[in-house]
C-alpha positions as CSV (number, residue, x, y, z in Angstrom):
1,M,-35.3,-11.9,74.4
2,T,-32.6,-13.4,76.6
3,D,-31.0,-11.5,79.4
4,T,-27.5,-11.8,78.0
5,D,-26.1,-11.2,74.6
6,P,-22.9,-12.6,73.1
7,H,-22.1,-9.2,71.4
8,E,-22.4,-6.9,74.4
9,D,-18.8,-5.8,73.7
10,R,-20.2,-4.0,70.7
11,P,-23.4,-2.5,72.1
12,E,-23.6,0.1,69.3
13,Y,-24.6,-2.8,66.9
14,R,-27.1,-4.3,69.3
15,R,-30.7,-4.4,68.2
16,S,-33.4,-2.5,69.7
17,I,-35.0,-4.3,72.6
18,Q,-38.4,-5.9,72.0
19,G,-38.8,-8.6,74.5
20,T,-38.9,-9.7,78.0
21,T,-36.1,-8.1,80.1
22,Y,-34.8,-8.3,83.6
23,R,-37.7,-6.2,84.8
24,T,-40.1,-9.0,83.9
25,R,-41.5,-11.3,86.5
26,P,-39.7,-14.7,86.7
27,A,-42.6,-16.7,85.1
28,E,-42.4,-14.6,82.0
29,R,-38.6,-14.5,81.7
30,D,-37.5,-17.9,82.7
31,G,-40.5,-20.1,82.5
32,G,-42.7,-21.2,85.4
33,S,-46.2,-22.0,86.4
34,E,-47.9,-18.6,86.3
35,Y,-49.9,-19.1,83.1
36,V,-53.5,-19.6,82.5
37,P,-54.4,-22.7,80.4
38,D,-57.9,-21.4,79.6
39,A,-57.0,-17.7,79.3
40,A,-58.0,-17.7,75.6
41,D,-61.5,-18.8,76.5
42,R,-61.9,-15.6,78.4
43,S,-59.9,-13.5,76.0
44,R,-62.3,-13.4,73.1
45,R,-65.3,-13.1,75.3
46,A,-63.7,-10.2,77.1
47,F,-62.9,-8.3,73.9
48,L,-66.3,-9.0,72.4
49,A,-68.0,-7.9,75.6
50,A,-66.0,-4.7,75.6
51,I,-66.7,-4.0,71.9
52,G,-70.4,-4.9,72.2
53,A,-71.0,-2.8,75.3
54,G,-69.0,0.2,74.1
55,A,-67.0,0.2,77.4
56,G,-63.5,0.4,78.5
57,A,-60.9,-0.7,81.1
58,L,-61.0,-0.9,84.8
59,A,-58.9,2.1,85.8
60,L,-57.8,3.0,89.4
61,G,-56.8,6.6,89.4
62,T,-55.1,8.9,86.9
63,G,-52.0,7.2,85.4
64,T,-52.8,3.7,86.6
65,V,-54.3,0.6,85.1
66,T,-55.1,-2.7,86.8
67,A,-54.6,-6.2,85.3
68,D,-58.0,-7.9,85.6
69,H,-58.9,-11.1,83.7
70,D,-62.2,-11.5,85.4
71,E,-65.5,-11.1,83.6
72,I,-66.3,-7.7,85.0
73,P,-69.1,-5.6,83.4
74,R,-67.6,-3.8,80.5
75,D,-70.0,-0.9,80.8
76,S,-68.4,0.2,84.1
77,V,-66.3,2.7,82.1
78,E,-67.7,4.3,79.0
79,L,-65.4,4.8,76.1
80,G,-66.9,8.2,75.6
81,D,-65.9,10.6,72.8
82,R,-62.4,9.7,71.8
83,G,-60.4,8.7,68.8
84,I,-60.2,10.0,65.3
85,P,-61.7,8.9,61.9
86,T,-59.7,6.0,60.4
87,P,-60.4,6.1,56.7
88,W,-58.1,4.5,54.1
89,L,-54.7,6.2,53.7
90,H,-52.7,6.4,50.5
91,R,-49.2,7.5,49.8
92,E,-48.3,10.8,48.0
93,G,-44.5,11.3,47.8
94,N,-43.1,11.1,51.3
95,E,-46.5,11.5,53.0
96,L,-49.7,9.6,53.7
97,R,-53.0,11.3,53.0
98,D,-56.7,10.6,53.7
99,P,-59.3,10.4,50.9
100,E,-59.9,14.1,51.2
101,G,-56.2,14.8,50.4
102,N,-55.2,15.8,54.0
103,R,-51.8,14.9,55.3
104,V,-51.9,12.3,58.0
105,V,-49.2,11.6,60.5
106,L,-49.8,8.6,62.9
107,R,-48.3,9.0,66.4
108,G,-48.8,6.5,69.1
109,V,-47.3,3.6,71.1
110,N,-46.3,0.0,70.9
111,V,-48.1,-2.6,73.1
112,T,-47.4,-6.2,74.0
113,D,-48.3,-9.2,72.0
114,P,-52.1,-9.8,72.5
115,A,-51.7,-13.5,73.4
116,R,-48.8,-12.6,75.8
117,A,-51.2,-10.1,77.5
118,E,-53.6,-13.0,78.2
119,S,-51.1,-15.7,79.1
120,L,-50.3,-14.5,82.6
121,L,-52.8,-13.7,85.3
122,W,-50.8,-10.6,86.5
123,R,-50.8,-9.0,83.1
124,S,-53.7,-6.9,82.0
125,P,-55.7,-7.9,78.9
126,L,-54.6,-6.0,75.8
127,W,-58.0,-4.3,75.3
128,Q,-57.4,-2.6,78.7
129,N,-54.0,-1.3,77.6
130,I,-55.4,0.0,74.3
131,E,-58.2,1.7,76.1
132,H,-55.7,3.3,78.4
133,A,-53.4,4.5,75.6
134,T,-56.3,6.3,73.9
135,D,-58.1,7.6,77.0
136,P,-58.3,11.5,77.0
137,D,-59.4,11.4,80.6
138,R,-55.9,10.1,81.5
139,D,-54.3,12.5,78.9
140,W,-53.4,9.7,76.5
141,Y,-54.0,10.5,72.8
142,S,-52.4,7.6,70.8
143,R,-53.6,7.7,67.2
144,V,-52.0,4.4,66.2
145,I,-51.3,1.2,68.2
146,R,-48.5,-1.1,67.0
147,I,-49.3,-4.7,67.8
148,P,-46.4,-7.1,67.7
149,V,-47.2,-10.7,66.7
150,Q,-44.4,-12.8,68.3
151,T,-43.6,-16.2,66.8
152,G,-43.2,-17.6,70.3
153,D,-46.7,-16.5,71.3
154,V,-48.3,-17.8,68.2
155,A,-46.6,-21.2,68.8
156,N,-48.0,-21.1,72.4
157,V,-51.6,-21.3,71.2
158,D,-53.6,-24.5,71.0
159,P,-54.8,-24.8,67.4
160,D,-58.0,-26.6,68.6
161,D,-59.4,-24.1,71.1
162,G,-57.0,-21.2,71.1
163,S,-56.0,-21.7,74.7
164,I,-52.5,-21.0,76.0
165,L,-50.3,-24.1,76.0
166,G,-47.5,-23.1,78.4
167,S,-45.2,-20.4,79.6
168,P,-44.6,-17.6,77.1
169,T,-41.5,-17.3,75.0
170,D,-40.7,-14.5,72.5
171,E,-39.4,-16.5,69.6
172,V,-39.2,-20.0,68.1
173,D,-37.2,-21.4,65.2
174,P,-38.7,-20.8,61.7
175,G,-41.4,-23.3,61.0
176,E,-42.3,-24.2,64.6
177,F,-45.8,-22.7,64.5
178,T,-48.4,-24.0,62.2
179,K,-51.0,-22.3,60.0
180,A,-53.7,-23.8,62.3
181,Q,-52.1,-22.2,65.3
182,L,-51.8,-18.9,63.5
183,E,-55.5,-19.0,62.6
184,A,-56.5,-19.8,66.2
185,Y,-54.2,-16.9,67.3
186,I,-55.9,-14.5,64.9
187,E,-59.4,-15.5,66.0
188,E,-58.8,-15.5,69.7
189,Y,-56.3,-12.7,70.2
190,L,-55.4,-10.6,67.1
191,R,-58.8,-10.0,65.6
192,P,-60.4,-8.9,68.9
193,A,-57.5,-6.4,69.5
194,V,-57.8,-5.0,65.9
195,D,-61.6,-4.7,66.3
196,F,-61.2,-2.9,69.7
197,C,-58.9,-0.4,67.9
198,T,-61.9,0.4,65.7
199,D,-64.1,1.1,68.7
200,V,-61.7,3.5,70.2
201,G,-61.0,5.2,66.9
202,V,-57.3,4.4,66.4
203,Y,-55.2,3.0,63.6
204,C,-53.2,-0.2,64.3
205,I,-50.1,-1.8,62.8
206,V,-50.0,-5.6,62.6
207,D,-46.4,-6.4,62.9
208,Y,-44.7,-9.8,62.2
209,H,-42.3,-9.7,65.1
210,R,-39.0,-11.4,64.9
211,H,-36.0,-9.8,66.5
212,D,-33.9,-12.0,68.7
213,D,-32.2,-15.0,67.3
214,Q,-29.1,-13.8,65.5
215,S,-28.5,-17.2,63.9
216,V,-31.7,-16.8,61.8
217,E,-30.8,-14.7,58.8
218,Y,-33.5,-13.3,56.6
219,T,-32.3,-15.3,53.7
220,D,-33.1,-18.6,55.5
221,P,-35.4,-20.8,53.3
222,D,-37.4,-22.0,56.3
223,L,-37.9,-18.4,57.4
224,H,-39.1,-17.5,53.9
225,E,-41.8,-20.2,54.1
226,E,-42.9,-19.0,57.5
227,V,-43.1,-15.3,56.6
228,T,-45.0,-16.2,53.4
229,M,-47.4,-18.4,55.2
230,F,-47.9,-15.7,57.9
231,W,-48.9,-13.0,55.4
232,E,-50.9,-15.4,53.2
233,T,-53.0,-16.0,56.4
234,V,-52.9,-12.5,58.0
235,A,-53.1,-10.2,55.1
236,P,-56.6,-11.2,53.8
237,E,-58.0,-11.2,57.4
238,F,-57.7,-7.4,57.6
239,A,-57.9,-6.5,53.9
240,E,-61.2,-4.7,54.4
241,D,-60.1,-2.8,57.6
242,S,-59.1,0.7,56.7
243,H,-57.5,1.3,60.0
244,V,-55.0,-1.6,59.7
245,L,-51.4,-1.2,58.4
246,Y,-49.0,-4.1,57.9
247,E,-45.3,-4.2,59.0
248,V,-43.6,-6.9,56.9
249,Y,-40.9,-8.0,59.3
250,N,-40.1,-6.2,62.6
251,E,-36.3,-6.4,62.6
252,P,-34.3,-8.4,60.1
253,I,-30.9,-9.0,61.4
254,G,-28.2,-10.6,59.1
255,P,-26.7,-11.2,56.6
256,Y,-24.5,-8.2,57.4
257,A,-22.3,-6.0,55.3
258,G,-18.8,-7.6,55.5
259,E,-18.2,-10.7,57.5
260,G,-20.5,-10.1,60.4
261,Q,-22.2,-7.7,62.7
262,N,-19.1,-6.8,64.6
263,E,-17.2,-5.7,61.5
264,D,-17.2,-1.9,61.3
265,H,-19.4,-1.2,58.4
266,D,-21.5,1.9,58.5
267,V,-24.8,2.2,56.7
268,F,-23.2,4.7,54.2
269,D,-20.5,2.1,53.3
270,P,-21.0,0.7,49.7
271,E,-21.4,-2.7,51.3
272,G,-24.3,-1.3,53.2
273,E,-26.0,-0.6,49.9
274,E,-25.3,-4.1,48.8
275,T,-26.9,-5.4,52.0
276,W,-30.0,-3.3,51.3
277,L,-30.2,-4.7,47.8
278,L,-30.0,-8.3,49.1
279,W,-32.7,-7.4,51.6
280,R,-34.9,-6.0,48.9
281,E,-34.5,-9.1,46.7
282,T,-35.4,-11.3,49.7
283,A,-38.3,-9.4,51.0
284,Q,-40.0,-8.2,47.8
285,P,-41.9,-11.5,47.5
286,W,-43.3,-10.9,51.0
287,V,-44.4,-7.4,50.1
288,D,-46.0,-8.9,46.9
289,T,-47.8,-11.6,49.0
290,I,-49.4,-8.9,51.2
291,R,-50.4,-6.8,48.3
292,E,-51.9,-9.7,46.5
293,H,-54.3,-10.4,49.4
294,A,-54.7,-6.8,50.7
295,P,-54.7,-4.3,47.8
296,D,-55.3,-1.1,49.9
297,N,-53.6,-1.4,53.3
298,V,-50.4,0.6,53.8
299,I,-47.3,-1.7,54.0
300,I,-44.4,-0.8,56.2
301,V,-41.0,-2.3,55.2
302,G,-38.1,-2.7,57.6
303,S,-34.4,-3.1,56.8
304,P,-31.3,-5.1,57.9
305,R,-29.6,-4.6,61.2
306,W,-32.8,-4.4,63.2
307,S,-34.5,-1.9,60.9
308,Q,-31.7,0.6,61.4
309,W,-30.6,1.0,57.8
310,T,-33.6,3.0,56.5
311,Y,-31.1,5.3,54.7
312,W,-31.2,3.3,51.5
313,A,-34.9,3.2,51.0
314,P,-35.2,6.2,48.7
315,E,-32.3,5.0,46.6
316,H,-33.7,1.5,46.1
317,E,-37.4,1.4,46.8
318,F,-39.4,-1.8,46.8
319,E,-42.0,-2.3,44.1
320,G,-45.6,-1.7,45.0
321,E,-48.2,0.9,45.9
322,N,-48.7,2.6,49.3
323,L,-45.3,1.5,50.7
324,A,-43.7,3.1,53.8
325,Y,-40.4,2.2,55.5
326,A,-39.6,1.4,59.1
327,A,-36.9,2.9,61.3
328,H,-35.8,1.7,64.7
329,V,-33.3,3.6,66.9
330,Y,-32.8,4.1,70.6
331,T,-29.8,5.8,72.1
332,H,-27.3,4.2,69.7
333,E,-24.3,6.5,69.3
334,N,-23.4,5.1,65.9
335,L,-26.8,6.1,64.5
336,R,-26.3,9.8,65.2
337,P,-27.1,12.4,63.9
338,L,-30.7,11.2,63.5
339,A,-31.1,13.6,60.6
340,E,-28.6,11.8,58.4
341,Y,-29.7,8.2,59.1
342,F,-33.4,8.7,59.3
343,G,-34.4,12.3,58.5
344,D,-32.9,12.4,55.0
345,P,-34.9,9.4,53.8
346,A,-38.0,10.8,55.3
347,E,-37.7,13.7,52.9
348,E,-38.4,11.3,50.0
349,V,-40.4,8.3,51.3
350,P,-42.9,7.8,54.2
351,V,-41.0,6.7,57.3
352,F,-42.4,5.1,60.4
353,L,-40.2,5.4,63.5
354,S,-42.0,2.3,64.8
355,E,-39.6,1.8,67.7
356,F,-37.6,4.3,69.7
357,G,-37.2,5.6,73.2
358,W,-34.8,5.3,76.2
359,T,-34.6,4.2,79.8
360,T,-32.5,5.2,82.7
361,D,-31.5,1.8,84.2
362,F,-30.6,-1.0,81.9
363,N,-27.6,-3.2,81.1
364,A,-27.2,-2.1,77.5
365,D,-25.8,1.2,76.6
366,F,-27.9,1.5,73.5
367,L,-31.0,2.0,75.6
368,V,-29.7,4.2,78.4
369,G,-30.5,7.9,78.2
370,T,-32.2,10.9,79.7
371,P,-35.1,13.1,78.8
372,E,-32.9,16.1,78.8
373,E,-30.5,14.6,76.2
374,H,-32.3,11.9,74.3
375,G,-35.9,12.9,74.9
376,Q,-35.2,16.4,73.7
377,E,-33.1,15.0,70.8
378,F,-36.1,12.9,69.6
379,Y,-38.5,15.8,70.1
380,D,-36.4,18.2,68.0
381,F,-35.9,15.6,65.3
382,L,-39.6,14.8,65.0
383,E,-40.5,18.5,65.0
384,E,-38.0,19.1,62.2
385,Y,-39.0,16.0,60.2
386,D,-42.7,16.4,60.9
387,S,-43.9,13.9,58.3
388,I,-42.4,11.0,60.2
389,H,-44.9,8.7,61.8
390,W,-43.8,7.5,65.3
391,Q,-44.7,4.7,67.8
392,A,-42.8,4.8,71.0
393,W,-41.7,1.5,72.6
394,C,-43.2,0.4,74.9
395,F,-46.6,1.0,76.6
396,D,-45.9,-1.7,79.2
397,P,-44.2,-2.1,82.7
398,F,-42.1,-5.1,81.6
399,W,-40.8,-4.6,78.0
400,Q,-37.9,-2.2,77.9
401,P,-37.8,0.7,77.6
402,I,-40.8,0.8,79.9
403,M,-43.3,3.6,80.5
404,F,-44.9,2.3,83.7
405,D,-43.9,0.8,87.0
406,F,-45.7,-2.3,88.3
407,D,-47.0,-3.0,91.8
408,D,-46.6,-6.7,92.6
409,S,-49.3,-6.7,95.2
410,T,-52.0,-4.7,93.4
411,H,-51.0,-5.3,89.8
412,E,-51.5,-1.6,89.2
413,W,-49.5,0.3,86.6
414,E,-48.1,3.7,87.6
415,L,-46.9,6.1,84.9
416,L,-43.2,6.9,85.2
417,G,-41.9,10.4,85.0
418,G,-38.6,11.9,85.9
419,D,-35.8,10.2,84.1
420,Y,-38.1,7.7,82.5
421,Q,-40.0,8.2,79.2
422,G,-43.7,7.6,80.3
423,E,-44.7,11.1,81.1
424,F,-42.6,12.5,78.2
425,F,-44.5,10.5,75.5
426,R,-47.9,11.0,77.2
427,D,-47.3,14.8,77.1
428,Y,-45.9,14.8,73.5
429,L,-49.0,12.8,72.3
430,A,-51.3,15.3,74.0
431,E,-49.4,18.1,72.4
432,K,-49.9,16.6,68.9
433,R,-53.5,15.3,69.5
434,D,-55.1,17.6,66.9
435,D,-52.2,17.6,64.4
436,D,-52.3,15.8,61.0
437,I,-55.3,13.7,61.8
438,P,-57.6,12.5,59.0
439,L,-61.0,14.0,58.4
440,A,-64.2,12.2,57.8
441,S,-65.0,11.8,54.1
442,G,-67.0,14.6,52.6
443,G,-69.3,12.1,50.9
444,S,-71.2,12.3,47.7
445,D,-72.5,15.8,48.4
446,S,-69.1,17.3,47.7
447,P,-68.5,18.5,44.2
448,P,-65.8,16.8,42.1
449,A,-62.3,18.3,42.1
450,P,-60.9,20.2,39.1
451,A,-59.5,17.6,36.7
452,E,-56.3,19.5,35.9
453,L,-54.1,22.1,37.5
454,S,-51.3,23.9,35.8
455,V,-48.7,25.9,37.8
456,T,-46.0,28.2,36.7
457,R,-43.8,30.7,38.5
458,S,-43.8,34.2,36.9
459,S,-41.2,35.3,39.5
460,E,-39.4,33.7,42.4
461,T,-42.4,34.4,44.7
462,T,-45.3,34.6,42.4
463,L,-47.3,31.6,41.2
464,E,-49.7,31.6,38.2
465,L,-52.4,28.9,38.6
466,A,-55.0,27.7,36.1
467,W,-57.4,24.8,36.3
468,T,-60.4,23.3,34.6
469,A,-63.8,24.5,35.5
470,V,-66.2,22.3,37.5
471,D,-69.9,22.6,36.6
472,A,-71.1,22.3,40.2
473,A,-68.7,24.8,41.6
474,S,-69.6,28.4,42.5
475,S,-66.0,29.2,43.6
476,Y,-62.6,27.6,44.1
477,G,-60.3,27.3,47.2
478,L,-56.6,27.9,46.9
479,Y,-54.1,26.1,49.1
480,V,-50.4,26.3,49.6
481,E,-48.7,23.6,51.6
482,G,-52.2,22.5,52.8
483,D,-53.0,25.9,54.2
484,F,-56.0,27.9,52.8
485,E,-54.9,31.0,51.0
486,A,-57.8,32.5,49.2
487,E,-61.1,31.8,47.4
488,T,-61.9,32.9,43.8
489,D,-64.7,32.4,41.3
490,A,-62.2,32.4,38.4
491,T,-60.4,29.4,36.9
492,E,-57.0,31.1,36.9
493,T,-55.2,33.4,39.4
494,E,-51.9,34.7,40.6
495,I,-50.8,34.3,44.2
496,T,-47.7,35.5,46.1
497,V,-45.8,33.1,48.3
498,D,-43.0,33.7,50.8
499,S,-40.8,30.8,49.7
500,T,-38.5,30.0,46.8
501,G,-38.3,26.4,47.6
502,E,-40.5,23.4,46.6
503,L,-44.2,24.0,47.4
504,E,-47.3,22.0,47.0
505,V,-50.3,24.0,45.8
506,G,-53.9,22.8,45.5
507,V,-57.3,23.9,44.3
508,T,-60.7,22.7,45.5
509,A,-64.1,23.2,44.0
510,I,-66.8,24.7,46.3
511,D,-70.5,24.5,45.6
512,A,-73.2,27.0,46.5
513,D,-73.9,25.1,49.8
514,G,-70.3,25.4,50.9
515,N,-69.4,21.7,50.2
516,E,-65.8,21.4,49.2
517,S,-64.1,18.8,47.0
518,T,-60.8,17.1,47.6
519,P,-58.0,19.2,46.2
520,V,-56.2,18.7,43.0
521,T,-52.5,19.3,43.8
522,R,-49.3,20.1,42.0
523,T,-45.7,20.6,43.3
524,V,-43.8,23.6,42.0
525,S,-40.0,23.9,42.5
526,G,-38.1,27.0,43.4
527,E,-36.9,27.4,39.8
528,D,-38.4,30.2,37.8
529,G,-39.4,27.9,35.0
530,P,-38.8,28.5,31.3
531,P,-39.3,32.0,29.8
532,A,-42.4,33.1,27.9
533,I,-42.7,32.2,24.2
534,D,-44.3,35.1,22.1
535,G,-45.6,36.6,25.3
536,T,-47.3,33.4,26.6
537,Q,-45.9,31.5,29.6
538,P,-45.8,27.7,29.0
539,A,-47.2,25.5,31.7
540,D,-46.8,22.0,33.1
541,T,-50.3,20.6,33.4
542,T,-49.3,17.1,34.3
543,G,-46.9,17.7,37.1
544,D,-44.1,15.7,35.6
545,G,-41.8,18.8,35.2
546,L,-42.2,19.0,31.4
547,Y,-44.0,22.0,29.9
548,N,-46.7,20.8,27.6
549,D,-49.2,23.7,27.4
550,F,-47.8,26.5,25.1
551,T,-51.1,28.4,24.8
552,S,-52.3,28.7,28.5
553,S,-55.4,26.7,27.6
554,G,-54.9,24.4,30.6
555,S,-54.4,21.3,28.5
556,T,-52.4,20.0,25.5
557,T,-53.8,20.2,21.9
558,T,-52.5,20.1,18.4
559,T,-52.2,23.9,18.6
560,D,-49.6,23.5,21.4
561,V,-47.7,21.0,19.3
562,T,-47.7,23.5,16.4
563,V,-46.3,26.3,18.7
564,F,-43.7,23.9,20.0
565,F,-42.6,23.0,16.4
566,E,-42.5,26.6,15.3
567,H,-40.2,27.6,18.2
568,V,-38.2,24.4,18.7
569,D,-35.0,26.2,17.6
570,D,-35.5,29.3,19.7
571,P,-33.1,30.0,22.6
572,A,-36.2,30.2,24.8
573,I,-36.5,26.4,24.3
574,T,-33.1,25.1,23.3
575,E,-31.4,26.7,26.4
576,Y,-34.0,25.1,28.7
577,P,-33.9,21.4,27.8
578,Q,-34.9,20.4,31.3
579,Y,-38.4,21.7,30.6
580,Y,-38.9,20.3,27.0
581,D,-36.8,17.1,26.7
582,F,-39.8,14.7,26.2
583,T,-37.5,12.0,24.9
584,G,-35.1,12.1,27.8
585,N,-31.9,12.4,25.7
586,G,-30.7,15.7,27.3
587,R,-31.5,18.0,24.4
588,V,-34.5,19.4,22.5
589,T,-35.1,18.6,18.9
590,V,-38.0,17.9,16.5
591,T,-38.1,14.4,18.0
592,D,-39.4,15.9,21.2
593,V,-42.2,17.7,19.2
594,V,-43.1,14.3,17.8
595,E,-43.1,12.7,21.3
596,L,-45.5,15.4,22.5
597,F,-47.7,14.9,19.5
598,D,-47.8,11.1,20.1
599,S,-48.9,11.7,23.7
600,L,-52.2,13.4,22.6
């Protein structure tokens, strides 16, 4: 980024800060001679050596890390027992889950661009930073690393040998880097970083990182070509890596609601909705490009105004599977309360707070804060909306808001506490180190899950559950909101819950050796459900809110259709159309009976 901004008079509309700031050394901020033309030649060897030897960074005392581009033996520090399993993740509602059905929440940090880390002698190679951010011996427990791929750093790579061409810059005009440069960048810098994340057991987000030039609108045709080429090249590269997530576009800026960014349009304004729809129309092809080349990786989608307008995501979702939505916020007064702007959408869609934080000394109000006010505010928010994935910005001594101080003479990083955010996020990650992490797959020895689960409420706090039998099962595990409740050898039961709200219940199959299947789950609302018909409680066996099982058999047969037909005019059905309106016209008639019959 630049050090000045033409819109500082309206700092509440300023973007989050993602680039070099006044704390950076002159060679990185303003150009200069402190770059290493052959840094890339060492880069890949350094990463591969670290990966092959299973070793980590050169650390000098708790809380410090030293920049060192020399070929030191990578077995000088063992990686040891760290990290978590990183299986494929999939979306269910507003959550991500592992293959076993466990909820996963990814908490971690942002790092610098991997080529930027290698372009300056006094910076530490990125593998050292990743090692530091995941090192339990230094009380760091990042479970995800967000890696920004800056267009200026891609354009600074020699397409022939991957070496660094000159002084680093954050951003270039659309179309100024070539596919050959991007491929060299991937091979020499990005792929080694992603592979090192595998070795330390951490997920990573590959982020197309534009954020600075306000003249480049996301509708720009040249930009469209660049983003498309970027993902056509990057997406297939990591399509087989279960620990990689893709962030489509770091921070789209304009077009804005109204005439420009300084016009007073809040996200809730109807023109804010129009802006989101324009963004969705523009960015949907980029999402489709990623999905075409990478069918399984989670895709994170940003929003206009530097990814601050996450609010509209649930109202107008993008098309595609396994989609999540980015949110960026610092100490912006106009984006408070956090619950309204970012918490409400997180109740319906997966949200990644992929940039946030504060600092105590900067020339922009939207970054300045304190741990007592803004740190506690972020903490309370993330505890309340505990499905939100978060990546604090930034695990670096130069990119603001910083977490470390930098010693010019020794090149050591010293973790900042007090009014700074470094110790705060280290301690918060340590507090959450065992929460919502994926489990290793149970493998082929686990029995299959029950094929169907029906759930009804017989009273406000009583649930009746029934499921299909599993031949290999000797018992079944019952779960409410992911917590184990009981074990039974029957295929139906009644449980008491202490909530009248929406609940997720699940049933697993357990074999004689104690191996447990993934759960089959259903969500039941706080409503009582429809009344019984001739003494039998109807059930919803498909989870779509419509009651299709009239005989408590656990499935739908012609007998259920017959019972439905015989009672279609009864008040027990006609007064509860929300449960039997299979045609969606707001009432229950024989046509709904025919619709149920046709579904068999």
